C-alpha positions in Angstrom: -24.9 -8.0 9.1 -22.6 -7.6 12.1 -19.6 -8.8 10.0 -20.3 -6.5 7.1 -17.9 -3.7 6.3 -20.8 -1.3 6.2 -21.7 -2.1 9.8 -18.1 -1.9 10.9 -17.6 1.5 9.2 -20.7 2.8 10.8 -19.7 1.5 14.2 -16.2 3.0 13.9 -17.5 6.3 12.7 -20.1 6.5 15.5 -17.5 5.5 18.1 -15.0 8.1 16.9 -17.6 10.8 16.9 -18.9 9.8 20.3 -15.4 9.7 21.8 -14.5 13.0 20.2 -17.6 14.6 21.5 -17.0 13.2 25.0 -13.3 14.4 25.0 -14.3 17.9 23.6 -17.2 18.2 26.0 -15.0 17.2 29.0 -12.3 19.5 28.0 -14.8 22.3 27.5 -16.4 21.7 30.9 -13.0 21.7 32.6 -11.9 24.9 30.8 -15.2 26.8 31.6 -15.0 25.6 35.2 -11.5 26.9 35.6 -12.3 30.1 33.9 -15.4 30.8 36.0 -13.7 29.9 39.3 -10.8 32.1 38.4 -13.1 34.9 37.5 -15.0 34.5 40.9 -11.7 34.5 42.8 -10.6 37.6 40.9 -13.9 39.3 41.7 -13.6 38.5 45.5 -10.0 39.5 45.5 -10.7 42.8 43.8 -13.5 43.7 46.2 -11.4 43.0 49.3 -8.5 45.0 47.9 -10.9 47.9 47.1 -12.2 48.0 50.7 -8.7 47.8 52.2 -7.4 50.6 49.9 -10.5 52.7 50.5 -10.1 52.4 54.3 -6.5 53.5 54.1 -7.5 56.6 52.1 -10.3 57.3 54.7 -7.8 57.2 57.4 -5.5 59.6 55.6 -8.4 62.0 55.1 -9.6 61.4 58.6 -13.2 60.9 57.5 -15.8 59.6 60.0 -16.5 55.9 60.4 -20.2 56.5 59.4 -19.1 58.0 56.1 -16.9 55.1 55.5 -19.7 52.6 56.1 -22.0 54.5 53.7 -19.4 54.4 50.9 -18.8 50.6 51.4 -22.5 50.0 51.4 -23.0 52.1 48.4 -20.2 50.3 46.5 -21.6 46.9 47.4 -25.1 47.9 46.2 -23.7 48.5 42.6 -21.6 45.4 42.5 -22.7 43.1 39.7 -22.3 40.1 41.9 -24.0 39.4 45.3 -21.6 40.1 48.1 -21.4 39.3 51.8 -19.1 41.9 53.6 -18.0 41.9 57.2 -15.3 44.2 58.7 -13.8 43.8 62.2 -11.8 46.5 63.9 -8.6 45.8 65.8 -10.6 45.8 69.1 -12.5 42.7 68.0 -15.8 44.5 67.2 -17.7 44.4 64.0 -17.1 47.7 62.2 -19.3 47.0 59.2 -21.6 44.1 58.2 -23.8 43.9 55.1 -27.5 43.6 55.6 -27.6 40.1 54.0 -25.6 38.9 57.0 -28.1 39.9 59.6 -27.9 37.4 62.5 -24.9 35.7 61.1 -21.1 36.4 60.8 -18.6 35.3 58.2 -15.9 34.8 60.8 -17.6 31.6 62.0 -17.2 30.1 58.5 -13.5 30.6 58.1 -11.9 27.2 58.1 -8.3 28.2 58.8 -7.5 30.3 61.9 -7.4 34.0 61.1 -3.8 34.4 61.9 -2.8 34.8 58.2 -2.8 38.1 56.4 -4.6 36.6 53.4 -6.9 33.6 53.0 -9.2 32.4 50.2 -11.5 29.5 51.0 -14.8 27.8 50.0 -17.0 27.0 53.0 -19.7 24.5 52.2 -21.8 25.0 55.3 -23.0 28.5 54.7 -26.8 28.6 54.8 -28.1 26.7 51.7 -25.2 27.3 49.3 -21.5 27.4 49.1 -19.5 30.6 49.2 -16.1 31.8 48.1 -14.7 33.6 51.2 -11.7 35.9 51.2 -10.0 37.1 54.4 -7.6 40.1 54.5 -6.0 41.3 57.7 -4.6 44.8 57.7 -3.3 47.1 60.3 -6.6 48.9 60.4 -9.1 46.0 60.3 -9.9 42.3 59.4 -12.0 42.2 56.2 -14.2 39.2 55.3 -15.9 39.2 51.9 -17.8 36.3 50.3 -19.6 35.7 47.1 -21.9 32.7 46.4 -20.5 30.0 44.1 -23.9 29.6 42.5 -22.8 31.9 39.7 -20.3 29.2 38.8 -22.3 26.1 39.6 -25.4 27.3 37.8 -23.4 28.1 34.6 -21.7 24.7 34.8 -25.0 23.0 35.4 -26.4 24.7 32.3 -23.4 23.6 30.3 -23.9 20.0 31.5 -27.5 20.2 30.4 -26.6 21.4 27.0 -24.0 18.7 26.6 -26.4 16.2 28.0 -29.0 16.7 25.3 -26.5 17.3 22.6 -24.7 14.0 23.3 -27.6 11.6 22.2 -28.4 13.9 19.3 -24.8 13.9 18.1 -24.6 10.1 18.5 -27.8 9.6 16.5 -26.5 11.9 13.8 -23.2 10.1 13.9 -24.9 6.7 13.4 -27.1 8.0 10.6 -24.3 9.9 9.0 -21.9 6.9 9.3 -24.5 4.6 7.8 -25.2 7.0 4.9 -21.5 7.5 4.2 -20.7 3.8 4.4 -23.6 3.0 2.2 -22.7 5.7 -0.3 -19.0 4.7 -0.3 -19.6 0.9 -0.6 -22.3 1.3 -3.2 -19.6 1.5 -5.8 -18.0 -1.6 -4.2 -21.3 -3.5 -4.6 -21.4 -2.5 -8.3 -17.8 -3.7 -8.7 -18.7 -7.0 -7.0 -21.6 -7.5 -9.2 -19.6 -6.7 -12.3 -16.8 -9.0 -11.1 -19.2 -11.9 -10.6 -20.3 -11.6 -14.2 -16.7 -12.1 -15.4 -16.0 -15.7 -15.9 -13.4 -17.7 -17.9 -15.6 -17.3 -21.0 -16.1 -13.6 -20.5 -12.6 -12.4 -19.8 -13.0 -9.7 -22.4 -15.5 -7.9 -20.1 -14.2 -5.2 -17.8 -15.4 -3.5 -14.7 -16.7 0.0 -15.5 -14.1 2.5 -14.5 -14.8 5.7 -12.6 -13.6 9.2 -13.6 -12.6 9.9 -10.0 -8.9 9.1 -9.2 -9.5 7.7 -5.7 -8.7 4.4 -3.9 -11.8 2.7 -5.5 -10.8 4.0 -8.9 -7.3 2.6 -8.5 -8.8 -0.7 -7.3 -11.0 -1.0 -10.4 -8.0 -0.1 -12.6 -6.0 -2.8 -10.9 -8.8 -5.3 -11.3 -9.1 -4.6 -15.0 -5.3 -4.9 -15.4 -5.4 -8.2 -13.6 -8.3 -9.4 -15.8 -6.4 -8.3 -18.9 -3.4 -10.4 -17.8 -5.7 -13.3 -17.1 -7.3 -12.9 -20.5 -3.8 -12.8 -22.1 -2.8 -15.9 -20.1 -5.9 -17.8 -21.1 -5.3 -16.9 -24.7 -1.7 -18.1 -24.4 -2.9 -21.3 -22.8 -5.4 -21.9 -25.6 -2.8 -21.1 -28.2 -0.3 -23.3 -26.4 -2.7 -26.2 -26.1 -3.6 -25.9 -29.8 0.0 -25.6 -30.9 1.1 -28.5 -28.7 -1.7 -30.7 -30.0 -0.8 -29.8 -33.5 2.9 -30.5 -33.0 2.1 -33.9 -31.5 -0.7 -34.8 -33.9 1.5 -34.3 -37.0 4.2 -36.9 -36.1 1.5 -39.3 -34.8 -0.4 -38.9 -38.1 2.8 -39.6 -40.0 3.6 -42.6 -37.9 0.1 -44.0 -38.2 0.1 -43.5 -42.0 3.5 -45.2 -42.3 2.5 -48.1 -40.1 -0.8 -48.6 -42.1 1.3 -48.7 -45.3 3.7 -51.2 -43.7 0.8 -53.5 -43.0 0.1 -53.8 -46.7 1.3 -57.2 -47.9 2.6 -55.8 -51.1 5.3 -53.6 -49.3 8.8 -54.9 -49.9 11.3 -55.5 -47.0 13.3 -52.5 -48.2 10.2 -50.2 -48.1 9.3 -51.6 -44.7 12.7 -50.7 -43.4 12.4 -47.2 -44.8 9.0 -46.9 -43.2 10.4 -47.9 -39.8 13.2 -45.3 -40.2 10.6 -42.6 -40.9 8.6 -43.6 -37.9 11.7 -43.6 -35.8 12.5 -40.0 -37.0 9.0 -38.8 -36.1 9.2 -40.5 -32.7 12.5 -38.9 -32.0 11.1 -35.5 -33.0 8.0 -36.0 -30.9 10.1 -37.1 -28.0 12.2 -34.0 -28.2 9.1 -31.8 -28.3 7.7 -33.5 -25.3 11.0 -33.2 -23.4 11.1 -29.5 -24.2 7.5 -29.0 -23.1 8.2 -30.8 -19.8 11.3 -28.6 -19.3 9.3 -25.4 -19.8 6.5 -26.6 -17.6 8.9 -27.5 -14.8 10.7 -24.1 -15.2 7.3 -22.3 -14.9 6.7 -24.3 -11.7 10.2 -23.5 -10.4 11.1 -27.2 -10.3 14.3 -26.9 -12.4 17.3 -26.4 -10.2 20.1 -24.3 -11.6 23.6 -25.0 -10.5 25.8 -22.1 -9.3 29.2 -23.1 -10.5 32.0 -20.9 -11.8 31.8 -21.3 -15.6 34.6 -20.3 -17.9 32.5 -18.8 -20.7 35.5 -18.5 -23.1 36.2 -22.2 -22.9 32.6 -23.0 -23.3 32.4 -20.7 -26.3 35.4 -22.4 -27.9 33.9 -25.9 -27.4 30.5 -24.9 -28.7 32.2 -23.2 -31.7 34.0 -26.5 -32.6 30.7 -28.4 -32.4 28.9 -25.7 -34.5 31.4 -26.1 -37.3 30.4 -29.7 -37.6 26.7 -28.9 -37.5 27.0 -26.1 -40.1 29.1 -28.1 -42.5 26.0 -30.0 -43.7 24.8 -26.7 -45.3 28.3 -25.5 -46.2 27.9 -22.6 -43.7 31.0 -21.0 -42.4 31.1 -20.4 -38.6 33.7 -17.9 -37.3 34.7 -17.2 -33.7 35.6 -13.6 -34.1 36.4 -12.7 -30.5 36.5 -14.5 -27.1 37.4 -12.4 -24.1 38.2 -14.2 -20.8 35.0 -14.2 -18.9 33.7 -16.2 -15.9 30.1 -16.3 -14.8 28.2 -18.0 -12.0 25.8 -20.5 -13.4 24.9 -23.9 -14.8 27.4 -25.0 -17.5 25.0 -27.6 -19.0 22.2 -25.0 -19.4 24.6 -22.3 -20.8 25.8 -24.8 -23.3 22.2 -25.6 -24.2 21.5 -21.9 -24.7 24.5 -21.4 -27.0 23.6 -24.5 -29.1 20.0 -23.3 -29.4 21.1 -20.0 -30.7 23.7 -21.5 -33.1 21.2 -24.2 -34.3 18.6 -21.5 -34.9 21.1 -19.5 -37.0 22.0 -22.6 -39.0 18.4 -23.4 -39.7 17.6 -20.0 -41.1 20.8 -19.4 -42.9 21.1 -20.0 -46.6 23.4 -22.5 -48.2 27.1 -21.3 -48.0 26.0 -18.6 -45.5 28.1 -17.3 -42.6 27.6 -17.3 -38.8 29.8 -15.1 -36.5 30.3 -15.7 -32.8 31.6 -13.2 -30.4 32.2 -13.1 -26.6 32.9 -9.6 -25.3 33.4 -8.5 -21.7 32.1 -5.0 -21.0 32.6 -3.8 -17.4 30.6 -6.2 -15.3 28.7 -7.9 -18.1 29.5 -10.6 -20.6 28.0 -10.3 -24.1 27.5 -13.3 -26.3 26.6 -12.3 -29.8 25.4 -14.8 -32.5 24.9 -13.2 -35.9 24.1 -14.6 -39.3 23.3 -13.4 -42.8 20.2 -15.6 -43.2 16.6 -14.8 -44.2 16.0 -12.5 -41.3 12.9 -11.9 -39.3 10.1 -9.5 -40.2 9.8 -6.5 -37.8 6.2 -7.4 -37.0 7.3 -10.9 -35.8 10.2 -9.8 -33.6 8.1 -9.2 -30.4 6.8 -12.8 -30.5 9.7 -14.9 -31.6 10.4 -16.0 -28.0 6.8 -17.2 -27.5 6.3 -20.9 -27.3 5.5 -22.6 -30.6 5.7 -19.3 -32.5 7.4 -19.6 -35.8 7.7 -17.0 -38.5 7.3 -19.5 -41.3 5.6 -22.6 -40.0 6.0 -24.6 -43.2 9.8 -24.0 -43.5 10.2 -24.5 -39.7 8.6 -27.9 -39.9 10.9 -28.9 -42.8 13.8 -27.8 -40.8 12.7 -29.8 -37.8 11.8 -26.9 -35.5 8.9 -26.9 -33.0 9.2 -23.3 -32.0 10.4 -24.0 -28.5 14.2 -23.4 -28.8 14.1 -19.7 -28.3 11.7 -20.0 -25.5 14.0 -22.3 -23.7 17.0 -20.0 -24.5 15.3 -17.0 -23.0 14.4 -19.0 -19.9 18.0 -20.1 -19.4 19.3 -16.5 -19.8 16.8 -15.0 -17.4 17.4 -17.8 -14.9 21.1 -16.6 -14.9 20.0 -13.0 -14.3 20.7 -12.0 -17.9 18.8 -10.6 -20.8 18.3 -11.7 -24.4 17.7 -9.3 -27.3 17.5 -9.6 -31.1 18.0 -7.3 -34.0 17.1 -8.4 -37.5 16.6 -7.2 -41.0 14.5 -9.2 -43.5 16.7 -10.9 -46.1 19.8 -9.4 -44.4 20.2 -11.5 -41.3 19.7 -11.6 -37.5 21.8 -10.9 -34.5 21.0 -12.3 -31.0 22.7 -10.8 -28.0 22.9 -12.5 -24.6 24.0 -10.3 -21.6 25.1 -12.1 -18.5 26.5 -10.7 -15.2 30.1 -11.7 -14.6 31.3 -13.2 -11.4 34.9 -12.0 -11.4 
């Protein structure tokens, strides 16, 4: 439970909401505190400035002290905030004192000595509450004015109370909301998991139901289905490969067994026995070649075949292979022509490149008619070398072109067996080309001929 993604998502969501609420609440408290204190200071300052300015006007109009006291008292009575007012004249006597200061004096609560023209302090020992005290010394008098800080502290206390009961409520809602969102979000994952569990090696045709929403989960399901499709195709290829390999190996073994059983017959002459042994040897050689090719492809799939990285003169290699192909093609009276051979050097394995060329030429010879023609070309185009092997043979049907490089795939199985092919030559050829960083393509027209093109990067 504690290790589940649902629990972790709920915990993270709740933690983020709680931290966010704490940060916002703390910032709000600090902001409101500064604003209220600034407002209180402004109120105290404005009141002191009003009294100082009013006393100067009274002096200019030469009004009586009694009249001045009445106006200050009248002004204080209509003030929205509670005020403590005390005015001392230059002789050191109290000129005016508000009634709420009876028996007390603000001058006793001034922390700094009153030798400044302006002071703003917060005495904490005034009666049963704190006050914000302003002192202004003019040429006419010393003015003390204070307001209780309870207007600030009470508002802040109320704000703390609100935040205090909102905090647990927000946390509970965050936990419930996080659990609900995690459950709702992961419910689809649960369905995907259950669907994935039902898909086994025998049910690779099944797919996870896709959603109409293009979100992360939808992309994940799409990726899973694509992966299953690739696995399905791989399993089908493995089954096909196993069946084809078994068939390819079973046929020569059957021939060998049949021939050996015939040889055991006492009526078989020595000449016939010798012929039977020769046939068995041919089948054994064919089977050995098939097994070697299978092992080569298996090692290449596992990355266990090391390719050399030598500088290979492709023109020289092409000429040597051409000379060998002339001998091979002579058995079917096929003409082989080296039409063009540009000087080209590539980085690679000379043995494998020779094997690639011989495979292409051997394939062209097998599927060319008697007295046919095969053309070889080596062309350098910018930074690429193109090796082209074309023939005027039977051609390949368009429907079979995408699969001719698959292992054991043959367009005409019966004719391929007569020609000695196992359907692995083109697969090995493509592997060699791709191992050298090149590409292999084919163009073919039925009953017209085929053209294979190898493109390799040049080294200089």
